[in-house]
C-alpha positions in Angstrom: -20.1 -6.4 4.2 -16.6 -7.7 4.7 -15.7 -6.9 1.1 -16.8 -3.3 1.5 -14.8 -3.1 4.7 -11.6 -4.5 3.1 -12.1 -2.1 0.1 -12.3 0.9 2.5 -9.4 -0.4 4.5 -7.3 -0.6 1.3 -8.3 3.0 0.4 -7.4 4.2 3.9 -4.0 2.5 4.0 -3.1 4.0 0.6 -4.2 7.5 1.5 -2.4 7.3 4.8 0.7 5.9 3.1 0.7 8.7 0.6 1.2 11.1 3.5 3.7 9.1 5.5 6.0 7.7 2.8 7.8 11.0 2.4 9.2 11.1 5.9 13.0 10.7 6.0 15.8 10.9 8.5 19.2 12.3 7.7 22.1 10.7 9.6 25.7 10.5 8.7 25.1 12.0 5.3 22.7 9.3 4.3 18.9 9.6 3.7 17.0 7.0 5.7 13.5 6.7 4.3 11.8 5.4 7.5 8.3 6.4 6.4 8.7 4.5 3.1 9.8 1.3 4.9 7.0 1.7 7.4 4.3 2.1 4.7 5.5 -0.9 2.7 5.7 -3.1 5.8 2.2 -2.0 7.0 0.7 -2.6 3.6 2.1 -6.1 3.5 0.9 -6.9 7.0 -2.6 -5.5 6.5 -2.9 -7.3 3.1 -1.9 -10.6 4.8 -4.5 -9.9 7.5 -7.1 -9.2 4.8 -6.3 -12.5 3.2 -6.9 -14.3 6.6 -10.3 -12.5 6.9 -11.7 -13.5 3.6 -10.6 -16.0 1.0 -9.9 -13.3 -1.6 -9.6 -10.5 1.0 -6.2 -9.3 -0.3 -7.7 -8.7 -3.7 -10.5 -6.5 -2.3 -7.8 -4.7 -0.2 -5.8 -4.2 -3.4 -8.8 -2.9 -5.3 -9.3 -0.2 -2.7 -5.6 0.6 -2.5 -5.3 0.9 -6.3 -8.4 3.0 -6.6 -7.0 5.7 -4.3 -3.6 5.6 -6.0 -5.3 6.1 -9.4 -7.5 8.8 -8.0 -4.4 10.6 -6.7 -2.5 10.3 -10.0 -5.4 11.4 -12.3 -6.9 14.1 -10.2 -7.2 17.5 -11.8 -3.8 19.2 -11.3 -2.0 16.0 -10.6 -0.9 14.6 -7.2 1.3 16.4 -4.8 1.4 13.5 -2.4 3.0 10.9 -4.6 5.7 12.7 -6.6 7.6 11.3 -9.6 10.8 10.9 -7.7 12.6 8.0 -6.1 10.4 8.0 -3.0 7.2 8.2 -5.0 8.1 5.4 -7.4 9.4 3.2 -4.6 6.2 3.8 -2.7 4.1 2.7 -5.6 6.3 -0.3 -6.7 7.0 -1.4 -3.1 3.4 -1.4 -1.9 2.1 -2.9 -5.1 4.8 -5.6 -4.9 3.8 -6.4 -1.3 0.2 -6.7 -2.3 0.9 -8.8 -5.3 3.0 -11.2 -3.2 0.1 -11.6 -0.9 -2.5 -12.0 -3.6 -0.6 -14.6 -5.7 0.6 -16.6 -2.7 -0.8 -20.1 -2.8 -3.5 -20.6 -0.2 -2.7 -22.7 2.9 -5.4 -25.3 3.2 -5.8 -27.1 6.5 -5.7 -30.9 6.5 
């Protein structure tokens, strides 16, 4: 039951992140991608929490996250949520990097 919950949580975080990562703020002639930074941070925090819930919880979270990303990319007509621009590629690489860091991190075993 926990595995299915983590799978659905990963799918939800990816779908929500696909909408939020495009939010930017223009100040001083500079583009500040606050949505992108928020999504990468939330993905890392939730993946760490998933790892605390179940021994391989971050892997189940990653499976749900990746399934939604693949579904968005290979849907008929393509994806309009994750474009092939710097925001889209940074969203994909940043979130996957945050998940990979959590999954391959050595476990902390109590003494």
